[in-house]
N, C-alpha and C positions, 0 to 999 in steps of 0.2 A: 273197508273202514277201515280211520286209523283207532287204537285205544292207548289208551293212557294210563298210569296209573299213580295217586297225589298219596303216601302215605302220609295214614295222620297217629301221629306217637299222645300216647299223655306224658299230660309234664310228672314227670316224678314230684317234684315239688311244692304238687298239690293234694297227694296223696295224704288220706287221714295214715296219722302213727300208730296207730294200735291193733294194724297189724299186716301182712307180707302179699305181699299183688305181685306175682307172676301171670305174664303173654296167655290165652287160650285161644286166644285169635280174632280175628277182628269182621266188623258192621260195616256194612256195603252200604252206599249211593252212588245212587251215577247221575252223571251228567251229560245231556244230548246237544250237541250242537253239533254246527260247520263253521270248515274253514275255507272266502276262497280265496285264490289264489292262482298264480299263472303258472308256470316251472320254464323256464328259459335251457335246455341243456345247448352248448356248445364242446361243438369237439374234434380235438384239437389236434390234426393227425401230425406226425411225426416225419420230418422233413434230411436224408442223407444226402449230404455230399461228398463225393469225391474229388480228391487230386484233380480231376480233368473236366470237370464241371456236371460231371452226371449226377442225377437227382432221383432217389427213389424215396414216393413218400409213401406213408399206411396208406393204408385202403379204407376208406371208409364206410360205417355202416348199409346196406343196397337198401337199408327203406330215405336215405339221404342222400338224396342227390341234387340240390341244388342250393346256393347261402344261406339263406334266409327261407325256412317254410313252413308249415301247423303238423303242427301229430293230430295223432291219433283222436287222442283227447278231446280237442276245438272244433275236431267233424262231426263228430258222435253227438256231442253235446246239444254241438247248431243242428245236424237235420233231427234231431229229435222235439231239437224248441220247434221246427218250422213244420215235419209232418208230422209228429202224432202231439201236438199242442199250440198247432195250427196260428204261430204266430207270421205275424211280416216279417219280412226281412230284416223293415228297417227295423222296429223293434227287436230283435237278435243285434243287430247292429251296436245299438244301444247300451244290451245289456253286457257285451263282451267288453266295451268300451268303460263301462261304466263300473262293470264288478272283477272285472282283470285285468283293461288295461291293456286291452288288445286290443285293437283297430284291421276288421273285419270288413270287406267290400261286398256289394250285390253279385258283385260280379267270384265274388271263392264261397260264396255263401252258395249262388247260385253249381256252383262246378262241385259242393262238396253234397249234394242231394243229387247231379247229375252222376258223379262215383257210386252214393250206394245203388242211385238204382240200377246201375250197371252190373253192378256184383250182387244184385238182389234176383236177376234176371230167372240163374239155375234154379234158387228156391221158386219164382215165381211158377215156374214149368213143372214141378213137384206140386206145387199146392193147386192146378189145374188138373195132372191124374190123379188127385187122391180126391176133391170132390166129384169128377167122374165117374170116380167108382162110387159113391158114397150109396149108404140105403136109400136116404132122404135126402132132397138138396131145394132150398129155397130161393128161388130167382125172384128181384124186383129189380126196378128202375124209379129216379125223379128227376127234377129238373133243381140242376144246379145252375151256375155263373161265374164261368172261367173266361176276365177279362171283359167280361163287357159282352161276352156272348151264350146265349144259350145253348145248350149242353144238356148230358143227360149221363146219369153216374149209374150205372148196372151195379148188381150185387150180383155175387153168387156164393150161396156160404150152407156151412154143414153145421154140427151143434161146437168143432174145434176148428174149422178152420172158416173164415172170408175173400171174398177177391172184391175189390171193385174197380169199376175200368172208369173213366170219360169216355167219351164218344158224340159226335155229333147227331147221332139218327136213334132211336127208341126200339127196332119196330128186330126184326130178323137179320136183316146185316149187321149191326150192332153183335145181338149178342152171338152170331156168327165167328166176330171179330176177338169175341173174350174166350171162344175155345173148350166153351167146355160141356154146356148144353147140346154143343150135336155131337160128342159123346160119350152122353149121358143114358147107360141104359138101365135104369131106375125112376119110379114117378119124381118129379119136382114138383113143389108147391109153388106161387106165386100168386098172380092177379089173371086175371081169365082175357090177357091180351093173347089178340088170334097168332101173332109171330111163335107162341109158344107151343098148343101143342101139337102145331109138324115137326119140333128139336125131338118131340120123347119119342122113342125108338123101345 
Protein backbone atom coordinates (compact mmCIF):
# COMPACT_ATOMS: atom_id res chain seq x y z
CA UNK A 1 0.00 0.00 0.00
CA UNK A 2 1.28 3.46 -0.91
CA UNK A 3 0.75 6.07 1.79
CA UNK A 4 1.14 9.79 1.22
CA UNK A 5 0.69 12.79 3.48
CA UNK A 6 -0.87 16.07 2.46
CA UNK A 7 -0.09 18.72 5.12
CA UNK A 8 -2.74 21.38 5.53
CA UNK A 9 -1.65 24.55 7.26
CA UNK A 10 -3.81 27.18 8.88
CA UNK A 11 -3.75 30.46 7.01
CA UNK A 12 -2.16 32.64 9.64
CA UNK A 13 -3.81 35.70 8.12
CA UNK A 14 -7.22 34.37 9.20
CA UNK A 15 -6.32 33.97 12.90
CA UNK A 16 -8.03 36.13 15.49
CA UNK A 17 -5.81 39.02 16.51
CA UNK A 18 -6.64 38.90 20.22
CA UNK A 19 -4.65 35.74 20.98
CA UNK A 20 -1.32 33.97 20.48
CA UNK A 21 -1.60 30.64 18.65
CA UNK A 22 0.98 27.85 18.54
CA UNK A 23 1.00 24.43 16.86
CA UNK A 24 -0.17 21.62 19.18
CA UNK A 25 -0.71 18.79 16.68
CA UNK A 26 -2.82 17.76 13.70
CA UNK A 27 -6.33 16.47 13.03
CA UNK A 28 -6.29 13.51 10.66
CA UNK A 29 -8.73 12.41 7.92
CA UNK A 30 -7.89 9.67 5.42
CA UNK A 31 -9.13 9.09 1.86
CA UNK A 32 -8.69 5.59 0.40
CA UNK A 33 -8.31 5.19 -3.36
CA UNK A 34 -6.62 2.94 -5.89
CA UNK A 35 -4.05 3.63 -8.59
CA UNK A 36 -4.42 1.64 -11.81
CA UNK A 37 -1.35 1.80 -13.99
CA UNK A 38 1.23 -0.37 -15.70
CA UNK A 39 4.94 -0.20 -14.90
CA UNK A 40 7.57 -0.89 -17.57
CA UNK A 41 11.14 -1.44 -16.43
CA UNK A 42 13.77 -1.33 -19.19
CA UNK A 43 17.08 -2.94 -18.31
CA UNK A 44 19.98 -1.44 -20.26
CA UNK A 45 23.03 -3.69 -20.16
CA UNK A 46 26.25 -1.78 -20.70
CA UNK A 47 28.42 -2.94 -23.59
CA UNK A 48 32.20 -2.48 -23.48
CA UNK A 49 34.47 -2.98 -26.47
CA UNK A 50 38.26 -2.92 -26.69
CA UNK A 51 40.52 -1.94 -29.58
CA UNK A 52 40.36 -5.51 -30.93
CA UNK A 53 36.58 -5.50 -31.18
CA UNK A 54 36.04 -7.78 -28.19
CA UNK A 55 32.83 -7.04 -26.36
CA UNK A 56 31.74 -7.55 -22.77
CA UNK A 57 28.05 -7.10 -21.91
CA UNK A 58 26.77 -6.54 -18.37
CA UNK A 59 24.59 -9.46 -17.23
CA UNK A 60 20.83 -9.05 -17.04
CA UNK A 61 18.95 -10.08 -13.89
CA UNK A 62 18.35 -13.82 -13.83
CA UNK A 63 14.59 -13.49 -14.34
CA UNK A 64 14.97 -11.27 -17.43
CA UNK A 65 15.46 -13.77 -20.24
CA UNK A 66 13.94 -12.26 -23.42
CA UNK A 67 13.51 -8.89 -25.14
CA UNK A 68 10.04 -8.32 -23.69
CA UNK A 69 8.22 -10.32 -21.03
CA UNK A 70 5.56 -10.12 -18.33
CA UNK A 71 6.59 -9.67 -14.70
CA UNK A 72 5.21 -11.53 -11.71
CA UNK A 73 2.58 -8.87 -10.95
CA UNK A 74 0.85 -9.44 -14.29
CA UNK A 75 0.97 -13.20 -13.83
CA UNK A 76 -0.30 -13.16 -10.24
CA UNK A 77 -3.17 -10.80 -11.06
CA UNK A 78 -4.30 -12.81 -14.06
CA UNK A 79 -4.10 -16.15 -12.22
CA UNK A 80 -6.10 -14.67 -9.33
CA UNK A 81 -8.82 -13.41 -11.68
CA UNK A 82 -8.94 -16.72 -13.54
CA UNK A 83 -8.85 -19.17 -10.65
CA UNK A 84 -10.38 -17.28 -7.73
CA UNK A 85 -12.77 -14.85 -9.41
CA UNK A 86 -13.47 -17.47 -12.13
CA UNK A 87 -13.46 -14.97 -14.99
CA UNK A 88 -13.13 -16.29 -18.55
CA UNK A 89 -9.93 -15.51 -20.46
CA UNK A 90 -11.70 -13.00 -22.73
CA UNK A 91 -12.85 -10.90 -19.77
CA UNK A 92 -9.35 -10.95 -18.29
CA UNK A 93 -7.85 -9.85 -21.61
CA UNK A 94 -10.32 -6.95 -21.76
CA UNK A 95 -9.53 -5.96 -18.17
CA UNK A 96 -5.78 -5.73 -18.81
CA UNK A 97 -6.30 -3.88 -22.10
CA UNK A 98 -8.79 -1.35 -20.64
CA UNK A 99 -7.21 -0.71 -17.26
CA UNK A 100 -3.47 -1.19 -17.89
CA UNK A 101 -3.05 -0.87 -21.69
CA UNK A 102 -1.43 -4.32 -21.63
CA UNK A 103 -2.35 -6.73 -24.41
CA UNK A 104 -2.53 -10.30 -23.13
CA UNK A 105 -3.28 -13.26 -25.37
CA UNK A 106 -5.25 -16.35 -24.45
CA UNK A 107 -2.02 -18.31 -24.82
CA UNK A 108 -0.25 -16.11 -22.28
CA UNK A 109 -3.08 -16.49 -19.76
CA UNK A 110 -3.03 -20.25 -20.23
CA UNK A 111 0.74 -20.32 -19.70
CA UNK A 112 0.43 -18.21 -16.52
CA UNK A 113 -2.07 -20.72 -15.11
CA UNK A 114 0.14 -23.64 -16.17
CA UNK A 115 3.17 -22.09 -14.46
CA UNK A 116 1.18 -21.56 -11.25
CA UNK A 117 -0.13 -25.13 -11.42
CA UNK A 118 3.39 -26.55 -11.74
CA UNK A 119 4.82 -24.40 -8.96
CA UNK A 120 1.99 -25.44 -6.63
CA UNK A 121 2.68 -29.17 -7.06
CA UNK A 122 4.75 -29.44 -3.83
CA UNK A 123 2.02 -27.58 -1.94
CA UNK A 124 -0.64 -29.92 -3.31
CA UNK A 125 1.36 -32.92 -2.10
CA UNK A 126 1.67 -31.33 1.34
CA UNK A 127 -2.10 -30.69 1.49
CA UNK A 128 -2.80 -34.34 0.66
CA UNK A 129 -0.46 -35.48 3.44
CA UNK A 130 -2.09 -33.15 5.96
CA UNK A 131 -5.62 -34.18 4.98
CA UNK A 132 -4.72 -37.85 5.28
CA UNK A 133 -3.66 -37.18 8.89
CA UNK A 134 -6.70 -35.04 9.79
CA UNK A 135 -8.77 -36.35 12.76
CA UNK A 136 -11.95 -35.85 10.73
CA UNK A 137 -12.18 -35.56 6.96
CA UNK A 138 -15.12 -34.50 4.79
CA UNK A 139 -15.37 -35.97 1.28
CA UNK A 140 -17.94 -35.38 -1.43
CA UNK A 141 -18.39 -34.85 -5.15
CA UNK A 142 -20.68 -33.01 -7.54
CA UNK A 143 -21.23 -32.99 -11.26
CA UNK A 144 -19.68 -30.19 -13.32
CA UNK A 145 -19.32 -29.29 -16.98
CA UNK A 146 -15.86 -28.96 -18.54
CA UNK A 147 -15.76 -28.15 -22.23
CA UNK A 148 -19.25 -29.48 -22.74
CA UNK A 149 -18.49 -32.81 -21.06
CA UNK A 150 -19.82 -34.12 -17.75
CA UNK A 151 -17.11 -34.43 -15.09
CA UNK A 152 -17.09 -34.95 -11.34
CA UNK A 153 -15.56 -32.43 -8.96
CA UNK A 154 -14.26 -34.27 -5.89
CA UNK A 155 -13.51 -32.55 -2.61
CA UNK A 156 -11.62 -33.60 0.49
CA UNK A 157 -11.42 -31.07 3.28
CA UNK A 158 -10.70 -30.46 6.93
CA UNK A 159 -11.55 -27.31 8.92
CA UNK A 160 -8.39 -25.64 7.57
CA UNK A 161 -7.56 -27.27 4.22
CA UNK A 162 -9.54 -28.02 1.05
CA UNK A 163 -8.50 -30.13 -1.94
CA UNK A 164 -10.54 -30.12 -5.16
CA UNK A 165 -10.00 -32.45 -8.11
CA UNK A 166 -12.01 -32.93 -11.33
CA UNK A 167 -12.24 -36.49 -12.68
CA UNK A 168 -14.10 -38.44 -15.35
CA UNK A 169 -15.40 -40.91 -12.78
CA UNK A 170 -17.42 -40.55 -9.60
CA UNK A 171 -16.44 -43.66 -7.65
CA UNK A 172 -13.44 -45.52 -6.32
CA UNK A 173 -11.15 -44.86 -9.27
CA UNK A 174 -11.42 -41.10 -8.78
CA UNK A 175 -11.13 -41.36 -4.99
CA UNK A 176 -7.93 -43.39 -5.36
CA UNK A 177 -6.55 -40.92 -7.91
CA UNK A 178 -7.09 -38.07 -5.47
CA UNK A 179 -4.66 -39.75 -3.12
CA UNK A 180 -6.21 -38.74 0.20
CA UNK A 181 -8.80 -41.25 1.39
CA UNK A 182 -6.66 -44.33 0.63
CA UNK A 183 -4.05 -42.93 3.05
CA UNK A 184 -6.54 -41.75 5.67
CA UNK A 185 -6.36 -43.47 9.08
CA UNK A 186 -9.28 -41.62 10.66
CA UNK A 187 -13.04 -41.42 10.02
CA UNK A 188 -14.33 -39.48 7.02
CA UNK A 189 -17.69 -37.78 6.68
CA UNK A 190 -19.61 -37.73 3.41
CA UNK A 191 -22.59 -39.26 1.67
CA UNK A 192 -23.33 -42.97 1.58
CA UNK A 193 -21.58 -43.70 -1.73
CA UNK A 194 -20.53 -47.37 -1.68
CA UNK A 195 -16.93 -46.69 -2.75
CA UNK A 196 -16.09 -44.77 0.44
CA UNK A 197 -16.46 -47.40 3.18
CA UNK A 198 -14.07 -49.71 1.31
CA UNK A 199 -11.35 -47.07 1.65
CA UNK A 200 -11.74 -46.41 5.38
CA UNK A 201 -8.96 -48.14 7.29
